[in-house]
TORPA-211103 format. One line per field, with one value per residue (C-alpha): residue in one letter; chain; x, y, z. Coordinates in nm, 3 decimals, m for minus. Each point is the difference from the previous one (the first is absolute). Example, Ala and Ser with C-alpha at 12.3 -4.5 7.8 and 13.67 -1.06 7.14 Angstrom:
r = [A S]
c = [A A]
X = [1.230 0.137]
Y = [m0.450 0.344]
Z = [0.780 m0.066]
//
This chain:
r = [X X X X X X X X X X X X X X X X X X X X X X X X X X X X X X X X X X X X X X X X X X X X X X X X X X X X X X X X X X X X X X X X X X X X X X X X X X X X X X X X X X X X X X X X X X X X X X X X X X X X X X X X X X X X X X X X X X X X X X X X X X X X X X X X X X X X X X X X X X X X X X X X X X X X X X X X X X X X X X X X X X X X X X X X X X X X X X X X X X X X X X X X X X X X X X X X X X X X X X X X X X X X X X X X X X X X X X X X X X X X X X X X X X X X X X X X X X X X X X X X X X X X X X X X X X X X X X X X X X X X X X X X X X X X X X X X X X X X X X X X X X X X X X X X X X X X X X X X X X X X X X X X X X X X X X X X X X X X X X X X X X X X X X X X X X X X X X X X X X X X X X X X X X X X X X X X X X X X X X X X X X X X X X X X X X X X X X X X X X X X X X X X X X X X X X X X X X X X X X X X X X X X X X X X X X X X X X X X X X X X X X X X X X X X X X X X X X X X X X X X X X X X X X X X X X X X X X X X X X X X X X X X X X X X X X X X X X X X X X X X]
c = [A A A A A A A A A A A A A A A A A A A A A A A A A A A A A A A A A A A A A A A A A A A A A A A A A A A A A A A A A A A A A A A A A A A A A A A A A A A A A A A A A A A A A A A A A A A A A A A A A A A A A A A A A A A A A A A A A A A A A A A A A A A A A A A A A A A A A A A A A A A A A A A A A A A A A A A A A A A A A A A A A A A A A A A A A A A A A A A A A A A A A A A A A A A A A A A A A A A A A A A A A A A A A A A A A A A A A A A A A A A A A A A A A A A A A A A A A A A A A A A A A A A A A A A A A A A A A A A A A A A A A A A A A A A A A A A A A A A A A A A A A A A A A A A A A A A A A A A A A A A A A A A A A A A A A A A A A A A A A A A A A A A A A A A A A A A A A A A A A A A A A A A A A A A A A A A A A A A A A A A A A A A A A A A A A A A A A A A A A A A A A A A A A A A A A A A A A A A A A A A A A A A A A A A A A A A A A A A A A A A A A A A A A A A A A A A A A A A A A A A A A A A A A A A A A A A A A A A A A A A A A A A A A A A A A A A A A A A A A A A A]
X = [6.753 m0.110 m0.138 m0.361 0.063 0.294 0.011 0.302 0.102 0.091 0.213 0.053 m0.371 m0.036 0.170 m0.160 0.082 m0.111 m0.124 m0.069 m0.124 m0.188 0.108 m0.045 0.099 0.138 m0.116 0.299 m0.162 m0.281 0.155 m0.314 0.010 m0.208 m0.068 0.083 m0.236 0.130 m0.080 0.153 0.307 0.045 m0.037 0.243 0.258 m0.029 0.050 0.253 0.321 m0.121 0.037 m0.307 m0.268 m0.253 m0.360 0.088 0.263 m0.247 m0.266 0.238 0.133 m0.340 m0.212 m0.197 0.112 m0.293 m0.273 0.087 m0.196 0.220 0.314 m0.135 m0.092 0.349 0.157 m0.233 0.087 0.372 m0.068 m0.194 0.301 0.240 0.188 m0.112 m0.035 m0.047 0.314 0.360 0.059 0.221 0.198 m0.171 0.182 m0.222 m0.300 0.190 m0.171 0.111 m0.005 m0.120 m0.218 0.130 m0.300 0.182 m0.159 0.305 0.272 0.299 0.155 0.363 m0.018 0.362 0.312 0.129 m0.040 0.097 0.088 0.277 m0.147 0.273 m0.217 m0.172 m0.042 m0.070 0.263 m0.092 0.000 0.204 0.023 m0.268 0.228 0.061 m0.352 m0.160 m0.365 m0.283 m0.152 m0.371 m0.025 0.132 m0.214 m0.308 0.071 0.040 m0.349 m0.139 0.171 m0.157 m0.345 0.045 0.130 m0.232 m0.305 m0.206 0.091 m0.248 0.278 0.365 0.290 0.281 0.299 0.269 0.346 0.361 0.266 m0.205 m0.328 m0.072 0.305 m0.213 m0.330 m0.057 m0.028 m0.208 m0.256 m0.009 m0.039 m0.270 m0.205 0.044 m0.086 m0.308 m0.129 0.065 m0.166 m0.307 m0.015 0.040 m0.240 0.268 0.112 0.365 0.204 0.334 0.269 0.364 0.271 0.205 0.282 m0.215 0.288 m0.151 m0.358 m0.170 m0.347 m0.088 0.109 m0.179 m0.324 0.032 0.047 m0.308 m0.206 0.095 m0.025 0.356 0.106 0.316 0.271 0.295 0.336 0.100 0.205 m0.096 0.128 0.273 0.298 m0.125 m0.122 0.310 0.230 m0.098 m0.221 0.240 0.032 0.256 0.224 m0.030 m0.241 m0.282 m0.352 m0.219 m0.088 m0.115 m0.186 m0.177 m0.104 m0.128 m0.179 m0.182 m0.096 m0.146 m0.185 m0.151 m0.168 m0.038 m0.352 m0.040 0.156 0.204 0.376 0.243 0.368 0.239 0.291 0.317 0.159 0.377 0.269 0.068 m0.351 m0.294 m0.233 m0.305 m0.245 0.191 0.009 m0.370 m0.103 0.199 m0.137 m0.358 m0.040 0.250 m0.011 m0.356 0.015 m0.305 0.209 0.363 0.152 0.342 0.236 0.305 0.310 0.151 0.117 0.198 0.322 0.172 m0.024 0.069 m0.360 m0.156 m0.184 0.132 0.017 m0.082 m0.079 m0.255 m0.150 m0.015 m0.192 m0.259 m0.035 m0.048 m0.263 m0.186 0.023 m0.162 m0.245 m0.116 m0.066 m0.201 m0.211 m0.061 m0.116 m0.214 m0.180 m0.089 m0.112 0.305 0.216 0.359 0.102 0.266 m0.002 0.188 m0.245 m0.292 0.116 0.045 m0.347 m0.144 0.157 m0.145 m0.339 m0.041 0.153 0.235 0.172 0.293 0.156 0.244 0.165 m0.150 m0.168 0.324 m0.023 m0.368 m0.178 0.290 0.287 0.241 0.102 0.354 0.123 0.070 m0.356 0.110 m0.235 0.159 m0.131 m0.052 0.142 0.280 0.149 0.036 0.370 0.082 0.145 m0.323 m0.131 m0.303 m0.325 m0.084 m0.055 m0.279 0.048 m0.031 m0.188 0.065 0.243 m0.258 0.195 0.296 m0.212 m0.217 0.309 0.126 m0.329 m0.036 0.343 m0.118 m0.311 0.207 0.082 0.130 0.366 m0.056 m0.061 m0.325 m0.165 m0.033 0.010 m0.300 m0.018 0.052 m0.333 0.056 0.363 0.043 0.376 0.029 0.103 0.157 0.241 0.099 0.093 0.173 0.214 0.093 0.038 0.010 m0.315 m0.344 m0.160 0.202 m0.207 0.114 0.157 0.198 m0.308 m0.256 m0.023 m0.059 m0.281 m0.160 0.015 m0.153 m0.294 m0.049 m0.003 m0.250 m0.231 0.015 m0.075 m0.281 m0.174 0.022 m0.153 m0.261 m0.102 0.005 m0.093 m0.092 m0.143 0.357 0.075 m0.315 0.063 0.374 0.145 m0.275 0.006 0.375 0.031 m0.255 0.172 0.337]
Y = [8.824 m0.317 0.008 m0.123 m0.150 m0.203 m0.336 m0.122 m0.366 m0.168 m0.291 m0.109 m0.048 m0.310 m0.312 m0.201 m0.355 m0.237 m0.335 m0.250 0.269 0.183 0.352 0.086 0.299 0.002 0.326 0.071 0.236 m0.242 m0.338 m0.059 m0.207 0.109 m0.157 0.229 m0.007 0.063 0.371 0.073 m0.198 0.213 0.323 m0.123 m0.102 0.341 0.204 m0.233 0.156 0.355 0.232 0.196 m0.038 0.254 m0.060 0.105 m0.275 m0.256 0.122 m0.007 m0.346 m0.164 0.200 m0.237 m0.306 m0.149 0.164 0.344 m0.099 m0.306 0.211 0.256 m0.274 m0.147 0.339 0.052 m0.345 0.082 0.335 m0.167 m0.225 0.292 m0.122 0.321 0.301 0.373 0.088 m0.124 m0.339 m0.021 m0.296 m0.182 0.137 m0.188 0.106 0.266 m0.074 0.009 m0.333 0.035 m0.308 m0.358 m0.235 m0.323 m0.326 m0.226 m0.042 m0.225 m0.140 m0.107 m0.267 m0.122 0.110 m0.356 m0.254 m0.364 0.032 0.190 0.074 0.148 0.279 0.121 0.378 0.029 0.222 m0.095 m0.374 m0.222 m0.358 m0.147 0.016 0.373 0.085 0.305 m0.073 0.247 m0.012 m0.019 0.345 0.171 m0.219 0.082 0.372 m0.050 m0.150 0.294 0.239 m0.185 0.021 0.370 0.105 m0.241 0.103 0.053 m0.340 m0.285 m0.255 0.003 m0.227 m0.130 m0.149 m0.203 0.020 m0.083 m0.143 m0.312 0.090 m0.357 0.026 0.222 m0.187 0.089 0.369 m0.070 m0.188 0.265 0.287 m0.186 m0.053 0.364 0.140 m0.221 0.111 0.368 m0.017 m0.163 0.289 0.255 m0.172 m0.062 m0.297 m0.106 m0.203 m0.164 m0.105 m0.100 m0.119 m0.296 m0.222 m0.291 m0.189 0.042 m0.086 m0.276 m0.147 0.175 0.339 m0.061 m0.083 0.307 0.220 m0.165 0.089 0.365 0.015 0.116 0.100 m0.203 0.029 m0.238 0.108 m0.267 0.051 m0.298 m0.350 m0.137 0.102 0.359 0.029 m0.154 0.230 0.304 m0.107 m0.171 m0.062 0.192 m0.306 0.021 m0.290 0.029 0.014 m0.122 m0.340 0.131 0.300 m0.214 m0.249 0.271 0.183 m0.318 m0.063 0.349 m0.020 m0.336 0.132 0.377 0.107 0.359 0.178 m0.070 m0.038 0.165 m0.037 0.291 m0.052 0.209 0.001 0.051 m0.003 m0.342 m0.134 0.159 m0.286 0.154 m0.249 m0.302 0.148 0.083 m0.344 m0.171 0.212 0.012 m0.349 m0.214 0.165 0.132 0.374 0.203 0.288 0.064 0.349 0.101 0.269 0.064 0.105 0.320 0.175 m0.249 0.137 m0.316 0.096 m0.350 m0.089 0.296 m0.039 0.256 0.058 m0.295 m0.227 0.242 0.027 m0.380 m0.011 0.250 m0.197 m0.317 0.177 0.083 m0.361 m0.112 0.287 m0.143 m0.332 0.192 0.165 m0.327 m0.162 0.301 m0.019 m0.358 0.113 m0.127 0.202 m0.130 0.225 0.231 0.280 0.260 m0.032 m0.002 0.325 0.172 m0.100 0.114 0.345 0.029 m0.144 0.242 0.292 0.073 0.335 0.005 0.326 m0.203 m0.331 m0.186 0.053 0.030 0.298 0.067 m0.329 m0.206 0.030 m0.259 m0.039 m0.121 m0.174 0.339 0.117 0.248 0.073 m0.078 0.091 m0.371 m0.339 0.028 0.300 m0.144 0.013 0.238 0.349 0.164 0.199 m0.141 0.193 m0.014 m0.298 m0.188 0.204 0.350 m0.079 0.100 0.283 0.158 0.305 m0.210 m0.272 0.260 0.167 m0.336 m0.078 0.350 m0.047 m0.332 0.167 0.267 m0.119 0.333 m0.100 m0.360 m0.182 m0.123 0.333 m0.098 m0.381 m0.184 m0.240 0.267 m0.075 m0.376 0.002 0.338 m0.034 m0.354 m0.152 0.241 m0.266 m0.100 0.363 0.039 m0.309 0.102 0.375 0.071 0.202 m0.150 0.261 m0.073 m0.183 m0.352 0.121 m0.323 m0.182 0.267 m0.106 m0.362 0.108 0.198 m0.310 m0.207 0.240 m0.015 m0.377 0.024 0.216 m0.256 m0.283 0.191 0.075 m0.359 m0.134 0.276 m0.093 m0.379 m0.069 0.310 m0.221 m0.091 0.363 0.028 m0.328 0.008 0.346 0.209 m0.231 m0.025 0.118 m0.251 m0.289 0.050]
Z = [2.474 m0.177 m0.354 0.002 m0.345 0.123 0.176 0.188 m0.020 0.330 m0.116 0.361 0.070 m0.212 m0.124 m0.276 m0.096 m0.272 0.122 m0.277 m0.238 0.274 0.100 0.366 0.205 0.354 0.153 0.221 0.255 0.084 m0.098 m0.203 m0.320 m0.298 m0.337 m0.291 m0.295 m0.351 m0.006 0.342 m0.099 m0.311 0.196 0.267 m0.258 m0.165 0.319 0.168 m0.142 0.054 0.298 m0.112 m0.259 m0.128 m0.090 m0.357 m0.020 0.125 m0.238 m0.294 0.084 0.046 m0.243 m0.214 0.198 0.182 0.198 0.144 0.309 0.055 m0.041 0.246 0.247 m0.025 0.071 0.296 0.136 m0.015 0.165 0.281 0.064 0.003 m0.308 m0.168 0.222 m0.006 0.193 m0.017 0.156 0.307 0.136 0.287 0.302 0.243 0.206 0.193 0.331 0.360 0.184 0.357 0.047 0.019 0.001 0.075 m0.104 0.033 0.259 m0.063 0.319 m0.042 0.268 m0.018 m0.185 0.031 m0.281 m0.018 m0.369 m0.173 m0.341 m0.215 m0.143 0.319 0.006 0.375 0.157 0.357 m0.064 0.229 0.125 0.231 0.303 m0.057 m0.110 0.161 0.068 0.020 0.348 0.071 0.157 m0.314 m0.224 0.207 m0.028 m0.372 m0.018 0.196 m0.240 m0.293 0.159 0.072 m0.341 m0.180 0.200 m0.315 m0.140 0.032 m0.047 0.103 m0.093 0.217 m0.180 0.179 m0.150 0.076 m0.022 0.020 0.174 0.113 0.227 0.226 0.002 0.364 m0.093 m0.311 0.208 0.271 m0.249 m0.192 0.317 0.101 m0.344 m0.032 0.341 m0.065 m0.341 0.152 0.244 m0.280 m0.239 m0.263 m0.205 0.013 m0.248 0.073 m0.245 m0.019 m0.232 0.120 m0.121 0.130 0.166 0.349 m0.102 0.196 m0.022 0.327 m0.135 m0.330 0.181 0.223 m0.307 m0.148 0.306 m0.037 m0.382 m0.063 m0.348 m0.058 m0.262 m0.015 m0.139 m0.248 m0.313 m0.216 m0.068 0.226 m0.211 m0.014 0.359 0.158 m0.194 0.208 0.291 0.237 0.370 0.201 m0.043 m0.379 m0.060 m0.251 0.144 m0.285 0.144 0.337 m0.150 m0.260 0.270 0.233 m0.284 m0.105 0.361 0.033 m0.330 0.090 0.315 m0.044 m0.092 0.125 m0.299 m0.309 0.050 m0.241 m0.081 m0.024 m0.240 0.000 m0.345 m0.011 m0.267 m0.143 m0.051 m0.178 m0.098 0.162 m0.152 0.132 0.349 m0.013 m0.123 0.272 0.284 m0.130 m0.144 0.192 0.343 m0.022 0.080 m0.100 m0.132 m0.083 m0.003 m0.131 0.132 m0.222 0.195 m0.138 0.318 0.205 0.152 m0.126 m0.366 m0.134 0.088 m0.179 m0.327 m0.248 m0.373 m0.221 0.293 0.142 m0.349 m0.017 0.329 m0.124 m0.324 0.204 0.210 m0.320 m0.116 0.322 m0.034 m0.334 0.173 0.259 m0.272 m0.186 0.324 0.093 m0.334 0.095 0.346 0.189 0.238 m0.002 0.289 m0.146 0.258 m0.203 m0.287 0.237 0.158 m0.335 m0.115 0.331 m0.044 m0.351 0.093 0.290 m0.192 0.288 0.006 0.239 0.115 0.214 m0.088 0.297 0.335 0.196 0.233 m0.071 0.060 0.128 0.244 0.140 0.364 0.067 0.316 0.161 m0.059 m0.267 m0.289 m0.337 m0.343 m0.071 0.100 m0.256 0.179 0.351 0.087 m0.285 0.028 m0.112 0.298 0.176 0.038 0.369 0.227 0.171 0.320 m0.142 m0.322 m0.359 m0.068 m0.226 m0.113 m0.113 m0.159 m0.171 m0.146 m0.127 m0.172 m0.145 m0.156 m0.143 m0.142 m0.173 m0.354 m0.125 m0.017 m0.107 m0.323 0.150 m0.082 m0.366 0.023 m0.138 0.297 0.265 0.165 0.002 0.116 0.172 0.005 0.132 0.331 0.252 0.121 m0.352 m0.069 0.336 m0.057 m0.355 0.030 0.378 m0.059 0.071 m0.225 m0.313 m0.263 m0.088 m0.322 m0.043 m0.121 m0.087 m0.364 0.097 0.231 m0.282 m0.220 0.280 0.022 m0.378 0.026 0.285 m0.213 m0.280 0.244 0.167 m0.330 m0.120 0.321 0.001 m0.354 0.031 0.363 0.203 0.274 0.095 0.088 0.210 0.179 0.060 m0.056 0.162 0.302 0.022 0.361 0.123 m0.174 0.169]
//
């Protein structure tokens, strides 16, 4: 039985940081950020090292120091946040719910396993050459769209993503599926968005204009200046592709008006100058946004960022992040996607029980019509979860997601960013540990630092130019 005179301290419910003399608290359960006044800071610092604290201890410590009402209010504020509580704190084991509904909003169609490039770091296990590529046929794709409409019946808007291999190598299917999905969504009274990521080598003016007509969201895989890009992104014959990709990207950007076009950068061992890559792709090529994906799980380990080099990449990301903040204060968006996403999470106060929408809001269809957890798993040994003919294997997928929701045996249960990270990418964990549910322990501390940096950046922008957050961060999805 709990002692009514005793308060328990939940050290895993909060994380406080000092930002330029300002103390703020990240409320871990809600991802809310709160300013700490002087009195609340003193109370928090007093109870922080304790497992329990009594009212007598609090009274003795703060007797004669300031207004009793202010002290009492500070204690009540910490109680309302769960930092102080009437019963012993427990690790966050997850919501403990059964997953039986799968309200899809996004379907990824792997239209061709073939690719005309041979990028040295590619993770795709089913990737092959164009001549051996296995293409998704229209009948399976059509059934995939019907599955999306059925499972996403309550959604007003659905998303169809075309992936590969190189998706532009199967433009015939992309056009047919787009026409079918548009017609079916008109019949169902829904909106539909289309997107794809391409290496751009097969882009033509005709294709670009067709994408424009159908308002595709387009990302181009490009790794930076020529020396960097050509090091990893090569043709099957071993020739660098920078010149053709840069030419095609500039062509697209000169005539594409439907939506902003972004660049996706894969960072590998050997080069970590994030700012130089960003400036080239944003300022020289003209992309609206540039996003970075560090490689830490490639089967060819020489490409993986580890140790000091991975640390250097995160430090370089923060350097670019400071440029982002300085520009934001002036009202300019320099298009650093990673920073934009972090600020969006903090601005919206997102609380994630799962690391992403894979399995709940998103599934990927491979060339056989099998339903994969996401596009990264097509061709892998991870079991699939049904197919477009028979539908979702809901019992198996539900069990997978319930395992992901269970934090009881993982460090996530007490981690301060557990509701922002939720264990990290399933595929990243699968590639590193052969277990999609294992947290990404190899860079957990770096992710915690990145969130701290994001809090600092968010508060500076909020103080100096809050209109930037309203204009760019709140409307992030509509800008891309």
